[in-house]
MARBA-144375 format. One line per 2 residues: number of its first residue (from 1); for each residue x, z, y of N, C-alpha, C. Coordinates in steps of 0.02 Angstrom, whole numbers, plus 32768, in hexadecimal, padded with zeros to 4 digits. Atoms other than C-alpha are relative to their C-alpha. Layout:
<sites>
NUM> X Z Y X Z Y X Z Y; ... .
</sites>
This chain:
<sites>
1> 8014 8029 8039 2F47 959C 60F8 7FBA 8015 7FEA; 8045 7FF0 8012 2E8E 9591 60CA 7FF8 8001 7FB4 .
3> 800D 7FFC 8048 2E47 95BA 601F 7FDE 7FC1 7FE8; 8022 803C 801B 2E0A 952F 5FAB 7FB4 8006 8007 .
5> 8049 8001 7FF8 2D55 94FB 5FC5 7FE0 7FF4 7FBC; 801E 8002 8042 2CED 951C 5F29 7FB5 7FF7 8006 .
7> 8048 800E 7FFF 2C3F 94D4 5F0C 7FE4 8004 7FB9; 8025 7FFF 803F 2BC0 94EF 5E81 7FC5 7FD0 8006 .
9> 8038 8030 8001 2B4A 945F 5E59 7FD4 8010 7FC4; 8030 7FEE 8035 2AAF 9491 5DF6 7FC4 7FD1 8002 .
11> 803F 8024 800A 2A26 941F 5DB4 7FE3 801A 7FBE; 801A 7FE0 803E 29BD 9484 5D37 7FED 7FCD 7FCB .
13> 800C 802B 803A 29A4 943C 5C8A 7FB5 7FFD 7FEF; 8043 8007 801C 28FE 93F7 5C4C 7FC8 800C 8031 .
15> 8034 7FF3 7FCE 289D 9403 5CF1 7FEC 7FC0 8025; 8013 8040 7FE3 2885 9349 5D15 801D 7FF5 8045 .
17> 7FE1 800C 7FBF 28FF 9347 5DA6 8005 7FB5 800D; 7FFD 8046 7FEE 28F5 92A2 5E02 8047 7FE5 7FF8 .
19> 7FB9 8010 8009 29B4 92A0 5E01 8020 8037 7FD6; 7FE4 7FCE 802D 2A07 92F7 5D6F 7FD1 8011 7FC7 .
21> 8030 7FF4 8035 296F 92F4 5CFD 8005 7FCE 7FC7; 7FFB 8036 8031 29AA 9260 5C97 8045 7FFE 7FE1 .
23> 7FC2 8005 8026 2A45 921F 5C3E 803D 7FFC 802D; 7FC4 7FFE 7FD6 2AD1 9256 5CB1 7FF7 7FE3 8045 .
25> 800B 8020 7FC0 2A7E 9214 5D4E 8013 802B 803C; 7FE5 7FD7 7FC9 2AC0 92A8 5DB4 804B 7FFA 8006 .
27> 7FB7 8007 7FFE 2B73 9276 5D8E 801A 7FE0 8041; 7FE9 801A 7FBE 2B82 9209 5E2C 7FFE 8035 8037 .
29> 8003 7FCA 7FCF 2B4C 92A2 5E90 803C 802D 7FF9; 7FC6 7FD5 800C 2BD2 930C 5E3F 8041 7FDF 8017 .
31> 7FC4 8024 7FEB 2C56 9287 5E5E 8007 8001 804C; 7FFD 8000 7FB7 2C28 927F 5F17 8011 8045 801B .
33> 7FF3 7FBC 7FE8 2C25 933C 5F2F 8048 8014 7FF1; 7FBB 7FEE 8012 2CCD 934B 5ED6 8033 7FE3 8031 .
35> 7FD2 801B 7FCD 2D1A 92E3 5F63 8005 802E 803D; 7FFF 7FD1 7FC8 2CEE 936C 5FDF 8019 8045 7FE9 .
37> 7FEC 7FBF 801A 2D04 9407 5F74 8046 7FFC 7FE2; 7FC0 7FFC 8023 2DB0 943D 5F3A 7FF5 800F 7FB6 .
39> 8015 7FF2 8045 2D5C 9481 5E9D 7FB5 7FFA 7FFB; 8047 8006 800C 2CB2 9450 5E5A 7FEF 801F 7FBC .
41> 8019 7FE2 803E 2C5C 94BE 5DD9 7FBB 7FE4 7FF3; 8042 8019 8012 2BCC 946D 5D7F 7FF7 8006 7FB5 .
43> 8012 7FF2 8045 2B7A 9467 5CD4 7FF2 7FBF 7FDA; 8008 803E 8027 2B60 93EB 5C44 7FC6 7FD4 8013 .
45> 8038 802A 7FEC 2AB5 93B3 5C80 8011 7FCF 8038; 7FEA 802B 7FC9 2B0A 936A 5D19 8033 7FCC 7FE6 .
47> 7FC6 8029 8013 2BA5 9323 5CC3 7FF5 7FD4 7FC3; 8008 8025 803F 2B64 92E5 5C1B 7FD8 7FBF 800A .
49> 8022 8041 7FFC 2B38 922C 5C14 8001 7FDC 7FBE; 8001 801D 8043 2B30 9210 5B57 8042 7FDA 7FF2 .
51> 7FC3 8027 800C 2BAC 9181 5B3B 802E 7FFE 803D; 7FDC 8007 7FC1 2BE4 918A 5BF0 8014 8045 801C .
53> 7FE9 7FC3 7FE0 2C47 920F 5C4C 8033 7FEB 8034; 7FCE 800D 7FCC 2CBE 921D 5CE0 8027 8040 800B .
55> 7FD9 7FC3 7FF7 2D4B 929B 5CE3 800C 800F 804A; 7FF3 7FE9 7FBC 2D57 92FF 5D84 803C 802F 7FFE .
57> 7FC5 7FD6 8002 2E07 9344 5D9D 7FF5 8046 801D; 800E 7FBF 7FE0 2DC1 93D0 5E0A 7FBD 801C 7FEB .
59> 8040 7FE9 8018 2D23 93EB 5DA4 8006 8032 7FC8; 8003 7FCE 8035 2CFB 9480 5D35 7FBD 7FF9 7FDC .
61> 803A 800E 802B 2C80 945A 5CA7 7FEB 8041 7FDF; 8012 7FBC 8014 2C22 94FE 5C89 7FB8 8000 7FE4 .
63> 8041 7FFC 8020 2B92 9517 5C0F 7FD2 802F 8027; 8030 7FDE 7FD6 2AF2 955C 5C5C 8000 804C 7FFB .
65> 7FFF 7FB7 8008 2AF6 960C 5C12 8040 801C 801E; 7FC0 7FEA 7FE3 2BAE 961C 5C40 7FFF 7FFC 804C .
67> 8005 8007 7FB7 2B86 95DF 5CF0 7FD7 803A 801D; 8027 7FC6 7FE9 2B01 9667 5D01 802A 8040 7FFF .
69> 7FD5 7FC4 8004 2B7F 96EB 5CC9 8034 7FFE 8038; 7FD0 8008 7FC9 2BFE 96A7 5D46 7FDD 8012 8042 .
71> 8024 7FF4 7FC1 2B7B 96AA 5DD2 7FEF 804A 8009; 8010 7FB8 7FFC 2B50 975F 5DA7 803E 802B 8009 .
73> 7FC2 7FDB 7FF7 2C07 9790 5DB6 801A 8021 7FC1; 7FEB 7FE1 803F 2C18 97C1 5CFF 803B 7FDB 7FE0 .
75> 7FCB 8028 801E 2C8A 9732 5CC9 8025 7FD8 8036; 7FD9 802C 7FD6 2D16 96D3 5D1D 800E 7FBF 7FDA .
77> 7FF0 8042 801D 2D4D 961F 5CFD 804B 7FF4 8004; 7FB8 800E 8002 2DFF 95FC 5CC6 800B 7FB7 7FEF .
79> 7FF4 8047 800F 2E2D 9543 5CD6 8035 7FF8 7FC9; 7FD0 800E 8036 2E8B 94F7 5C43 8017 7FB8 8005 .
81> 7FE9 8045 8005 2EF1 945B 5C23 7FDC 7FDB 7FC7; 801D 8020 803B 2EA3 943B 5B79 7FE1 8034 7FD2 .
83> 801F 7FD6 8034 2E29 948C 5AFE 8002 7FDB 7FBD; 8007 801A 8044 2E2E 9473 5A43 7FB6 8007 7FED .
85> 8048 8000 8009 2D7A 9443 5A1A 7FEE 8002 7FB6; 801D 7FFF 8043 2D1F 9474 597C 7FBC 7FE0 8001 .
87> 803F 8025 8003 2C8B 940A 5945 7FD3 801C 7FC9; 8034 7FE9 802F 2BED 9450 58F3 7FCE 7FC7 7FF6 .
89> 8033 8031 8012 2B7C 93D5 5897 7FC8 8023 7FD9; 803A 7FE2 8020 2ACD 940C 5865 7FF9 7FE4 7FB9 .
91> 800B 8016 8045 2AAE 9406 57A8 7FC2 7FD3 7FFB; 803B 802A 8002 2A09 93B1 57D3 800C 7FB8 8015 .
93> 7FF0 8045 7FEB 2A62 9313 5810 800A 7FD5 7FC2; 7FF8 802E 8038 2A54 9280 5798 8048 7FE6 7FFC .
95> 7FBA 8015 800B 2AF6 923D 574D 8014 7FC8 8030; 7FF1 8038 7FD4 2AEE 919C 57B3 800F 8019 8047 .
97> 7FF7 7FE6 7FBC 2ADB 91FB 5857 803E 802D 8005; 7FC5 7FD5 8000 2B61 9278 5826 803F 7FD7 8008 .
99> 7FC5 802B 7FFA 2BE0 91ED 5810 8006 7FE2 8045; 7FFE 801B 7FBC 2BB1 91A3 58B8 801E 8033 8030 .
101> 7FE5 7FCC 7FD4 2BD7 9248 590D 8049 800F 7FF1; 7FBA 7FF7 8011 2C79 925E 58AE 802A 7FC7 801C .
103> 7FDC 8039 7FE3 2CAC 91AF 58E5 8008 8007 804B; 7FFA 7FF5 7FB8 2C87 91DD 5999 8037 8034 800F .
105> 7FCC 7FCE 7FF7 2CF5 9277 5987 8045 7FE2 7FF4; 7FC0 8021 800D 2D81 9210 5939 8014 7FD1 8039 .
107> 7FF1 802C 7FC7 2D72 9193 59C7 8019 8027 803B; 7FEA 7FD6 7FC9 2D83 921F 5A46 8048 8018 7FF6 .
109> 7FBC 7FEA 8010 2E20 925B 59EE 8032 7FC6 800A; 7FD1 8039 7FFF 2E6E 91AE 59E0 8004 7FDE 8044 .
111> 8003 8026 7FC1 2E37 9162 5A86 800C 802C 803D; 7FFA 7FD3 7FC6 2E2E 91F7 5AFC 8037 8034 7FF6 .
113> 7FCA 7FD0 800D 2EB4 9261 5AA8 7FE8 8048 7FFE; 801A 7FBC 8000 2E41 92F8 5A96 8018 8027 7FC2 .
115> 7FEA 7FD5 8036 2E78 938B 5A2A 7FC3 801E 7FDD; 8039 7FE6 8026 2DFF 93BD 599F 8017 8023 7FC1 .
117> 7FF5 7FE1 8040 2DF9 9430 590A 7FDB 7FD6 7FCB; 802D 801C 8032 2DA6 9402 5865 7FB8 800F 8014 .
119> 8046 7FF4 7FF0 2CE8 93F8 586C 7FE1 802E 7FCA; 8025 7FD5 802E 2C6B 946E 5819 7FB7 7FE8 7FFE .
121> 8048 800E 8008 2BBF 9444 57D2 7FDE 8044 7FF5; 8023 7FC0 8007 2B43 94D4 57E3 7FE9 800A 7FB8 .
123> 8012 7FF1 8046 2B15 952C 5740 7FB4 7FF9 7FF4; 8048 800D 8006 2A5B 9509 5762 7FEB 7FD7 803C .
125> 8019 8025 7FC5 29F7 9495 57D4 7FEE 802F 8039; 800F 7FD6 7FC6 29E5 94DA 5885 7FB5 8000 8010 .
127> 8049 8007 7FF5 2931 949A 5898 7FEB 8010 8047; 8014 7FFA 7FBB 2907 947C 594E 7FB7 7FEB 8008 .
129> 8045 8012 7FED 2854 947A 5991 7FFE 7FF6 804B; 8004 800F 7FB9 2831 942A 5A39 7FBE 8019 801D .
131> 803B 7FE5 7FDF 27B7 9479 5AB5 7FFD 7FE6 8048; 8009 8011 7FBA 2770 9451 5B61 7FDA 8039 8022 .
133> 8020 7FCB 7FDB 2744 94D8 5BE0 7FC6 7FE6 8029; 8039 8014 7FD7 26A8 94D6 5C4C 8018 7FDB 803F .
135> 7FE4 8021 7FC4 2715 94A3 5CE1 8016 7FB9 7FF2; 7FE6 8042 8012 274D 9408 5C81 8048 8001 7FEA .
137> 7FBA 7FFB 8015 27FE 9446 5C61 8004 8005 7FB4; 7FF8 7FFF 8049 2843 9437 5BB0 8027 803C 7FEA .
139> 7FD9 7FCA 801E 2882 94C0 5B3E 7FFB 7FF7 7FB4; 8002 8008 8049 2896 94DD 5A84 8015 8040 7FDD .
141> 7FEC 7FC7 8029 28B7 9555 59F6 802E 7FE8 7FC8; 7FD1 800C 8038 293D 9561 596F 7FEB 802E 7FC8 .
143> 8019 7FD7 8037 28FE 959C 58C6 8037 802A 7FE0; 7FCA 7FDC 8021 29A8 95CF 5880 803D 8002 802D .
145> 7FC7 7FF9 7FD3 2A20 9608 5907 803D 801B 7FDB; 7FC9 7FE2 8025 2A89 9666 5887 802F 7FCB 7FE3 .
147> 7FD6 8034 801D 2AC6 95C7 5833 802D 7FE0 8035; 7FDA 801C 7FC8 2AFF 9586 58DC 803A 802F 8013 .
149> 7FCD 7FCF 7FEC 2B5E 9626 5907 8035 8008 7FCA; 7FCE 7FFB 8036 2BB1 962F 585C 8030 7FC5 8002 .
151> 7FD5 803B 7FFB 2BF2 957E 5873 8030 8006 803A; 7FD5 7FF7 7FC5 2C34 95A6 5921 8038 8033 7FF1 .
153> 7FCE 7FCD 8011 2C8C 9642 58DF 8036 7FE3 7FD2; 7FD0 801F 802D 2CDF 95DC 5856 8030 7FD3 8026 .
155> 7FD6 802C 7FD8 2D1F 955D 58D4 8031 8028 802B; 7FD3 7FD7 7FD8 2D66 95E4 5944 8037 801F 7FD5 .
157> 7FCE 7FE5 802E 2DBF 962A 58AC 8038 7FCF 7FF0; 7FCB 8031 800C 2E20 9587 589C 801A 7FE3 8042 .
159> 7FE0 8011 7FC1 2E4F 957E 5954 7FD8 7FDB 8033; 8029 8022 7FCE 2DBC 9530 59B0 7FFC 8029 803F .
161> 8004 7FE0 7FBE 2DBC 9559 5A6B 7FC1 7FEC 8026; 8040 8017 7FE5 2D1A 94FC 5A92 7FD8 7FE3 7FC6 .
163> 802B 8013 8037 2C85 94CE 5A26 7FD0 7FC8 8016; 8032 8036 7FF8 2C26 9428 5A20 7FCF 8005 7FC7 .
165> 8034 7FF8 8032 2B81 9431 59C4 7FD5 7FC1 7FFD; 802E 8038 8009 2B1B 93A2 597B 7FC9 8018 7FD0 .
167> 8039 7FE9 8027 2A6E 93D6 593D 7FCE 7FC7 7FFA; 8034 8033 800B 29EB 9365 58F0 7FC1 8014 8025 .
169> 803D 7FF5 7FDA 2958 9357 5968 7FC8 7FD6 7FE3; 8038 8027 801C 28A9 931B 5939 7FFD 7FBB 8020 .
171> 800C 8043 7FE6 288C 9260 594A 7FB7 7FFC 8014; 8045 8003 7FE6 27F3 9243 59B6 7FFA 7FC4 802D .
173> 7FFA 803C 7FD6 2804 9191 59F1 7FBD 7FE8 801D; 8041 8016 7FE7 2749 917C 5A0B 7FE2 8030 8033 .
175> 801D 7FCF 7FD3 2731 9213 5A7B 7FFE 7FE6 8048; 8007 8015 7FBB 26F6 91FA 5B2D 8039 801A 802B .
177> 7FC9 7FE3 7FD9 277D 926F 5B70 803F 7FD7 7FF9; 7FC3 8027 800B 2808 9209 5B21 7FFA 7FBC 8023 .
179> 8009 8041 7FE0 27C0 9164 5B5F 8007 8006 804B; 7FF9 7FF5 7FB8 27B2 91AA 5C0F 804A 800A 8013 .
181> 7FB9 7FF3 7FF3 2866 91E8 5C06 8028 7FC0 7FFE; 7FDC 8040 8005 28A4 913C 5BCF 7FF2 7FD3 803C .
183> 8011 8027 7FC4 284C 90F5 5C68 8017 8022 8040; 7FE7 7FDE 7FC5 28A3 9170 5CDD 7FCC 802B 8022 .
185> 8035 7FD5 7FE5 280A 91E0 5CF3 7FFA 803D 7FD3; 800E 7FC5 8029 27DB 928E 5CB9 803F 8026 7FED .
187> 7FCC 7FD0 8013 2846 930D 5C5F 8025 7FE9 7FC1; 7FD9 800B 803D 28D2 92FD 5BDF 7FE4 802E 7FCA .
189> 8020 7FD5 8031 2878 933C 5B43 8031 8029 7FD6; 7FCE 7FDE 8029 291B 9376 5AF1 8027 8036 8025 .
191> 7FCF 7FDA 7FD9 2975 93CD 5B7F 7FF8 804C 7FF9; 800A 7FB8 8004 2925 9479 5B76 8018 801E 7FBF .
193> 7FE9 7FE7 8041 2947 948D 5ABC 804C 7FFC 7FFB; 7FB7 8005 8000 29FA 9451 5AD4 8020 803C 8022 .
195> 7FE5 7FC7 7FDD 2A17 94DC 5B50 7FFE 803F 7FD5; 8005 7FC5 802C 29DB 955E 5AD1 803B 8002 7FCF .
197> 7FCB 8004 8032 2A5D 9522 5A53 8043 8014 801E; 7FC0 7FEF 7FE2 2AF2 952B 5AC8 8002 8048 8019 .
199> 8004 7FBA 7FEA 2AB7 95D2 5B10 8011 8030 7FC7; 7FF4 7FD4 8039 2ABA 961F 5A62 804A 8009 7FF3 .
201> 7FB9 7FFE 8011 2B70 95F3 5A44 8028 8022 8038; 7FDB 7FE3 7FC8 2BAF 9620 5AF2 7FF4 804B 8006 .
203> 8010 7FB9 7FFB 2B55 96C7 5AF4 8022 8028 7FC9; 7FE4 7FDC 8038 2B97 96F5 5A48 804D 8004 8001 .
205> 7FB8 8005 8007 2C4C 96BE 5A5A 8027 7FF7 8041; 7FDF 8008 7FBF 2C72 96A4 5B14 8032 7FC7 8000 .
207> 7FD6 803C 7FFF 2CBB 95F7 5AF6 7FD8 7FC6 801B; 8025 803B 7FE9 2C8F 954F 5B45 7FDC 7FDE 7FC7 .
209> 8029 8022 8033 2C06 94F4 5AE7 7FD2 7FCD 8022; 8032 8030 7FE9 2B9A 945A 5AFE 7FE2 7FDE 7FC3 .
211> 8026 801B 8039 2B1C 93FF 5A90 7FF0 7FB7 800A; 8018 8045 8001 2AF3 934C 5A62 7FCD 7FF9 7FC8 .
213> 8033 8006 8035 2A50 9327 5A03 800E 7FC5 7FD3; 7FFD 8037 8030 2A52 92BD 5966 7FBA 7FE2 7FF8 .
215> 8040 8022 8003 29C7 923C 5968 8009 7FBB 7FE2; 7FFE 8045 8016 299D 9198 5914 7FFC 7FD2 803D .
217> 8003 802E 7FC7 29B9 9103 5989 7FB8 7FE9 800D; 8044 8014 7FED 291C 90D1 59E8 7FFA 7FB4 8001 .
219> 800A 8049 7FFB 28CF 9022 59E6 8013 7FE7 8046; 7FED 801E 7FC0 290A 8FAE 5A70 7FC5 8001 8030 .
221> 8032 8002 7FCB 28AB 8FC0 5B14 801E 7FD7 803A; 7FE3 802A 7FCB 28D2 8F2F 5B8C 7FF4 801A 8046 .
223> 8011 7FE6 7FBE 2883 8F8F 5C1C 801C 8046 800C; 7FE2 7FBE 7FFC 28F1 9029 5C08 8019 8010 8046 .
225> 7FE7 7FEB 7FBF 2919 908D 5CA5 804C 8008 7FFE; 7FB8 7FF4 7FFC 29D1 908C 5CDB 8012 804A 7FFA .
227> 7FF2 7FB8 8003 29C4 914B 5CE9 8006 8019 7FB8; 8000 7FEB 8046 29A9 9158 5C2C 802D 7FD6 7FD4 .
229> 7FDF 8032 8029 2A14 90C7 5BF2 803E 8019 7FDD; 7FC2 7FE8 801F 2AB3 912A 5BCB 7FF4 8019 7FB9 .
231> 8010 7FE5 8042 2A5A 9175 5B34 7FEE 7FCA 7FCE; 8018 8035 802B 2A2C 90CB 5AED 8037 7FD0 7FEA .
233> 7FCB 8031 800D 2AD6 9077 5ADE 802F 8014 7FC7; 7FD7 7FEC 8038 2B19 90D0 5A45 7FD8 8029 7FCE .
235> 8021 7FDA 8036 2AF2 9136 59A9 8002 804B 800C; 7FF7 7FB9 7FF5 2B22 91DF 59F1 800C 800E 8049 .
237> 7FF5 7FEA 7FBB 2B28 9240 5A94 8040 802B 8006; 7FC8 7FD1 8004 2BC7 929C 5A60 803A 7FF3 802F .
239> 7FC4 800B 7FD8 2C4F 9245 5AC9 8005 8029 8040; 7FFD 7FDC 7FC1 2C21 9296 5B6F 800A 804B 7FF5 .
241> 7FF9 7FB9 8010 2C15 9342 5B1E 8049 8011 7FF0; 7FBA 7FF4 8012 2CC3 9335 5AD2 802E 7FFA 803D .
243> 7FD7 8009 7FC4 2D0D 92F5 5B75 7FF9 803C 802F; 800B 7FC6 7FD4 2CBE 9384 5BD8 801F 803F 7FE5 .
245> 7FE6 7FC3 801E 2CF0 940C 5B5E 804C 8001 7FFD; 7FB8 8002 8008 2DA3 93D0 5B54 8025 8026 8037 .
247> 7FE0 7FDC 7FC9 2DCA 941F 5BFD 7FD0 8033 8020; 802E 7FCC 7FE6 2D3A 949B 5C11 8025 8041 8008 .
249> 7FDC 7FC1 7FF6 2D77 9540 5C5A 7FEC 8034 7FCC; 800E 7FC8 802D 2D83 95D8 5BEB 7FDF 8039 8027 .
251> 8021 7FC7 7FE1 2D16 966F 5C10 802B 803E 7FF7; 7FDB 7FC2 8005 2D6D 9713 5C37 7FD7 8039 801E .
253> 8024 7FC6 7FE6 2D2E 97C2 5C58 802F 8032 8022; 7FCF 7FD2 7FE4 2DCF 9816 5C91 802A 7FDD 8035 .
255> 7FDB 8022 7FCA 2E12 97DF 5D3C 804C 800A 7FFB; 7FB8 7FF1 8003 2EBB 9831 5D1B 8023 7FD2 7FCF .
257> 7FDF 8029 8033 2EDD 97C9 5C80 8008 7FB8 8015; 7FFC 8045 7FEA 2EC2 9724 5CDC 7FFC 7FFE 804D .
259> 8002 7FFB 7FB6 2EF4 9735 5D94 7FEE 7FBE 8023; 8010 8041 7FE1 2ED9 967A 5DB3 7FB9 7FE9 7FF2 .
261> 8045 8013 8010 2E25 967A 5D77 7FD6 7FFD 803F; 802F 8008 7FC8 2D94 964B 5DE9 7FC6 8030 7FF5 .
263> 8038 7FD2 8003 2D0F 96CC 5E11 7FCC 7FEE 8034; 8039 8016 7FD7 2C67 96C1 5E67 800A 800B 804A .
265> 7FF7 7FF5 7FB9 2CA3 9708 5F0D 802B 7FCB 8021; 7FDA 8037 7FE5 2D0E 966C 5F21 7FD5 7FC1 800B .
267> 802D 8039 7FF7 2C76 95F8 5F24 7FEB 7FFA 8049; 8012 800C 7FBA 2C56 95A9 5FCF 7FBC 7FE0 8009 .
269> 8040 8023 7FF8 2BBC 953E 5FAF 7FDF 7FF7 7FBC; 8029 800C 803B 2B30 952C 5F2F 7FCD 7FCB 8012 .
271> 802E 8038 7FF2 2ACF 9488 5F29 7FCC 7FFE 7FC9; 8036 7FF9 8031 2A25 9490 5ED2 7FC2 7FDB 8019 .
273> 803F 801D 7FE9 297E 9433 5ED4 7FD5 8033 8024; 8026 7FD1 7FD6 290B 9481 5F56 7FC4 801E 7FDC .
275> 8038 7FE5 8026 2880 949C 5ED5 8016 8027 7FC3; 7FE6 7FE0 803D 28F1 94ED 5E52 8030 8039 8011 .
277> 7FD5 7FCA 7FE8 2937 9588 5EA7 7FF6 8042 7FDC; 800F 7FC0 8021 28F9 960A 5E2B 802D 8011 7FC6 .
279> 7FD4 7FF2 8038 2983 95FE 5DAA 802E 803A 800F; 7FD7 7FC4 7FF6 29F2 9696 5D8D 8042 7FF0 8022 .
281> 7FC1 8011 7FDF 2A8F 963A 5DC3 7FF9 7FFB 804B; 800C 8008 7FB8 2A48 960B 5E6D 7FF1 8044 801F .
283> 8012 7FBF 7FE5 29FC 96B7 5E87 803C 802E 8005; 7FC4 7FD6 7FFE 2AA0 970E 5E5C 802E 7FEA 8038 .
285> 7FD1 8019 7FCD 2B09 969F 5ECD 7FE4 8007 8046; 801E 7FF8 7FBD 2A8D 96B4 5F5D 8011 8044 801E .
287> 7FED 7FBE 7FE7 2AC8 9769 5F6B 8049 8003 8015; 7FBA 8003 7FEA 2B7A 9730 5F91 8004 7FDD 8043 .
289> 7FF6 8023 7FC0 2BC5 96DB 602A 7FF6 7FB4 7FF9; 8007 8048 800B 2BA5 962F 5FDC 7FC5 7FE4 8028 .
291> 8034 8023 7FDB 2B3F 95B4 6043 7FD3 7FDC 7FCE; 802F 8020 802E 2AA3 957F 5FE1 7FE4 7FC2 8023 .
293> 8018 803F 7FE4 2A76 94C8 6001 7FC9 7FE5 7FD2; 803A 8014 8027 29C8 9495 5FC6 7FEE 7FB7 8010 .
295> 800A 8048 7FF7 29AD 93DA 5FAB 7FB8 7FEE 7FF2; 8048 800C 8005 28FA 93A2 5FCB 7FF0 7FC1 7FD7 .
297> 8011 803F 8022 2903 92F1 5F84 8004 8006 7FB4; 7FFC 7FF9 8049 292F 932F 5ED5 7FC6 802B 7FE8 .
299> 803D 7FDD 8015 2880 935D 5E9F 8005 8014 7FB6; 8001 7FE9 8045 2861 93BE 5DFC 7FBA 8014 7FED .
301> 8041 7FE9 8017 27D0 93FB 5D92 7FF3 8048 8015; 8008 7FBB 7FE9 27EC 94A8 5DDB 7FE7 8002 8048 .
303> 8018 7FF8 7FBB 27A9 94ED 5E7F 801B 8041 801C; 7FE1 7FC2 7FEA 2825 9576 5EAB 802E 7FEF 803B .
305> 7FD9 8010 7FC4 2862 9561 5F5E 802E 803B 8011; 7FD5 7FC8 7FED 28EE 95C9 5FAB 7FD9 8036 8026 .
307> 8027 7FD0 7FD9 2870 961B 601F 7FD6 802E 7FD2; 802A 7FD8 802E 2803 9654 5F8C 8026 8038 7FDE .
309> 7FD8 7FCD 8022 2893 96B5 5F3E 802E 8025 8030; 7FDB 7FDB 7FCE 28DB 96F5 5FE1 8048 7FEB 8009 .
311> 7FBC 8019 7FF9 2975 9687 5FE6 8007 7FDF 8045; 7FF0 8023 7FC2 29BF 9655 608D 8027 7FC1 7FF1 .
313> 7FE1 8040 8014 29E5 959D 6071 7FFE 7FCE 803A; 8001 8039 7FD3 2A10 9504 60D6 7FDB 7FC8 7FDC .
315> 8025 8037 801E 298E 947F 60AF 801B 7FBD 8019; 7FEA 8043 7FEE 29C9 93CB 60AB 7FD4 7FCE 7FDC .
317> 802A 8033 8020 296F 932A 6081 8020 7FE4 7FC1; 7FDF 8025 8036 29F1 92DD 600D 8043 801F 7FEF .
319> 7FBD 7FEA 8012 2A94 92FA 5FB2 8034 7FE6 8031; 7FD2 8019 7FCC 2AE9 928E 6034 8003 8030 803B .
321> 8002 7FCF 7FC9 2AB0 9309 60B9 8022 8041 7FEA; 7FE0 7FC3 801A 2AE8 939A 6049 804B 7FFA 8004 .
323> 7FB8 800B 7FFD 2B95 934E 6040 8019 8006 8048; 7FEE 7FF8 7FBA 2B98 9346 60FE 8003 8049 8015 .
325> 8001 7FB8 7FF1 2B69 93FF 610A 803E 8021 7FE2; 7FC4 7FE4 8020 2BF5 9428 608F 803F 7FEE 8027 .
327> 7FC4 8016 7FDB 2C74 93C1 60F1 8008 8029 8040; 7FFD 7FD8 7FC3 2C47 941E 6191 8014 8048 7FF0 .
329> 7FF1 7FBB 8015 2C4C 94C6 6138 804A 8007 7FEF; 7FBA 7FFE 8013 2CF6 949F 60EE 802E 7FFC 803C .
331> 7FD8 8007 7FC3 2D37 946E 6199 7FF8 803A 8030; 800B 7FC7 7FD4 2CF8 9510 61E5 7FD4 7FF0 803B .
333> 802C 8016 7FC9 2C75 94B8 624F 7FB9 8015 7FF1; 8045 7FED 8008 2BC9 9501 6266 7FD4 7FC2 7FFE .
335> 802E 8038 8004 2B40 9489 6231 7FD7 7FF9 8040; 8027 8001 7FC2 2AE2 94BA 62CF 8024 7FDB 8038 .
337> 7FD9 8022 7FCB 2B70 9471 6338 7FFB 7FB4 7FFB; 8006 8049 8009 2B4D 93C3 62F1 7FB7 7FEA 8009 .
339> 8047 8011 7FF4 2A92 93CC 6317 7FF8 7FDC 8043; 800B 8023 7FBF 2A47 9362 63A4 8004 802F 803C .
341> 7FFE 7FD0 7FC9 2A35 93FF 640E 8025 803F 7FE8; 7FDD 7FC1 800D 2AAD 9492 640F 7FE3 8034 802F .
343> 8023 7FCF 7FD7 2A4B 9529 644B 8031 8033 801D; 7FD4 7FCD 7FE2 2A99 95A9 64C2 7FFC 8043 7FD9 .
345> 7FFF 7FBE 801F 2AC9 9655 6483 7FCB 802C 8020; 8031 7FD0 7FE7 2A46 96DE 6494 801B 8046 7FFB .
347> 7FEB 7FBA 8003 2A5E 9795 64B6 7FE6 8021 7FC0; 8013 7FDB 803C 2A5C 9802 641B 7FD4 803B 8012 .
</sites>
């Protein structure tokens, strides 16, 4: 009997990835890979599509900081049937927008059957500032992280097992970066700051967390890119976050306490853009037996190839080719055996 085939799909946040840099546009990739892998581990940037989402029965929705800890071998992943989700709302959100997000949460409870605790409003505005790095990738700062952590601690005290966060982000509808993003070009100006928010909660409390920004609706753009359209069809991006967190695995640090948990030495393949191989998760997993598959067509604002960081990777042109490499690997077939020429063995 062979062991289950486990794959990790990584598309870094806020780096203008051609696929996965927009509103859930990497979700079709995840769905396809999940047909080959017995278990697919991926992160909110891949799975979140604002109003849209797609549940993967064999998918594990893991926040980026938690994924890095898993890749380093510090944390394991314990699958769950259901998490009770606590909702944090930033005190800086206007009353109108707050009600829209509460209605989205109520809809998730009534329509999807998700389990939620009461919500908490932070005791002070979180105050997010958006930044852009020289490379073009986005990032951000949080002025008051304490108010966020106090709210998370309160929710955990009333039984929350996962935390959804909604923070008021600056409205910047006239910025060039936002207009490019709506046209399916450039970088998501919010993504880097969103990652900071979820990282804070996961690092402090070791619980699943994901973030949805609160923004005023944008004016209609008839020429909107399909890649960005999921964010334009409602008042909030919260539905996909709640759906993902509802079955996000719990983080564990003691293998004995959870014998059925998944650990990094069980990963068989890691799929990553070929120009984004410098992240800590990829670097950590490259030291295991996992096969690193670098996808060339998914260009990013970064320029970190597997060769530059000393990673032995299989380069492929597309995700379709990556899926073929995975299928061969799962079947125990050497990729070299499917090449046009199979070279003879050489003396060692």
